Every structure is written in structure tokens, then in C-alpha cells.
N, C-alpha and C positions, 0 to 999 in steps of 0.2 A: 402668592399665586401668577396677578398680574403679570411681574418681570417673569417668570419662567416664561408662562404664554407668549410674551412678549420678543422672551430672547429665540423661541421655534421661532417665531415669524421672523426675526433677522436672519434665522441661520437658515432657511424654506426660500428669504430674498437672496440671498447671498448663490442659497445655489443655482436657483434658475437664474441669476445671471451669468454666472460663471458655466452650467451648462447652456445659457444661451450663442455666449461668446464662443464659446467650440464648436457649436454646432454654425457659424458665422465664416468663423476661418479656415475651416475644415471645408464646407459648399459654397460659400458667398463671395472668393473669390472666382474669379475670371480662367477658363478655360485657358491654359497654354498649349503651343501648336510641338508637340514631340518633332523636333530634328529632320525626322524621315517625312513626314507628312507636310514641317512646312518648305522641302523639297520638291514633294510629290505638286505644291503649289504649285513654286517658282520654275517649273518645268516647262520649255520655252514648247511651245506649239506652230509645226508650222501645217500652215492648210495646203491640198491641191484642188483641183478639181481633173477626176475623171470619169472623159465620156466612150460609152461601151458600142461599139456600131458593128456589122457585117464586115471583120473577120479579125478585128482589130481593136488596142484598149488605146485611149489617146490622152496621155504619155505614156507611155509600154514600160518608162523606164523612169524613177523616182528617188534622191537622191534628199539622205539627211543627219541628220547629226546623231552619233548613240548620246543614249539620254535624254531620244528629247518624243516629242509627240508628234506622228502623223495621222492630219487630220484629210480623209477623205473624203468627197461631196462625190457620187456616183449615179451619173447618169446616161441614159441609154438615147442614141436617133433614131433609135428602128425600132424592136421589138425587145421583151422582157428574155435577162443578160440572169448570172450569175459573177460575185467576184468571191474568191476564194483565197485562200495563201494560210496554208495545209500547216504549216510550220509555228503555225500562229493563232489555229483553231479555231478560224473566223468565215463565216460561209454568209453571203448575205446575195439572198434575190433584187436585180437594179428593176426599175419599173420601167415599162415600153417606155415609147416617147409623146409629152405628153401628159403623162400619169405622173410626172416629180421625179421626185433624187429618193436620194437614202445616203448617209454620211454613218463612218466606219471608222472607230480609231486603234489605229495599230503603233503600241507600246516598241519604243529600239531600242530596249535595253540593250545589247549587243549587237558589233559589228556585222556584216555578214552583209550575205546577199538572201534574198525573202525572194521567191516565188510567187506569186499570183499566176492565176487564171478563171477563167469562166464557169462556173459549177453548171450552169443549164444548157442544155445543148439546144440550137440557135438555127443549123443549117451547119453544110456539108464542111466548112471552115473554124466550126468549133472548135476543131481540135492544135488549132494555129494558132485561139485569141489567147497569149498568156503575153505575164510585162514580172519585170522587178524591183523590189524598193533594197537600194544599196543605201547601210547603215554604216556612216564612214565615220 
């Protein structure tokens, strides 16, 4: 009877060892980033400061390479303004002078021209407050 009991213990030990080995192999290894995720991490980030003031953006023309990311830090030299890129679904309020800045990120996926504009009425010249991002 003792040998029968000992055989079951050895079988159980073998089962547990195989079970934990399988769990370790399946879940214990490091995650590897998918090729697309790796490319996302390595994308070049171009940074630019844009100042809004009645009734323009400086600079009003920004160039970026296709496939890159454009990080825009927005500040105002006077009142509250808005910054909208309609084709990229971006619309951000720019705080008034002395109240800080705000950052947006534009994904330069495709070549082309992407217009931006002030989206908050700021005076008589509001409609002239425009610019363009050129993806090359």
C-alpha cells in the first residue's frame, strides 16, 4: 500500500512541476513590442512654440516631415484664443497671457497642408487668425 501511495505522490509532483513550467513559459517571459508599437515609440517628435496674439499666430507656417509627430506649445500674448485644426479634430483653448500654456500633438501621417485657425472670437480681426502645417 505504501508504494501505491508513493506512486500517486510522484505523479502529483510531476504534474505540478509540468503545470508550473507551462505557466512560467506562457506568462513569465517579457512582452515584446509589436513592430508597429516599436515604430510608434521611435517616431521623431518635432517641437515648436506658437504664440497667439491679436490677430495672428507666430509662426503661422510650420513644416514637419511625414510620419513624425509635431508637439505644439501654445501661449498667448494677450487674451484667450483658440487653436483648431479641423481636419485633425483638434480644438484647444489657449490661456490668456500670464496664465500658462497648453500643448497639443499633431500626427503628421500624410503629406499635405493642414490649416489651423483661432476658434475663440477674439476681436475684429479674428477671422484673419490662421496658419498652416505643411507635412512634407
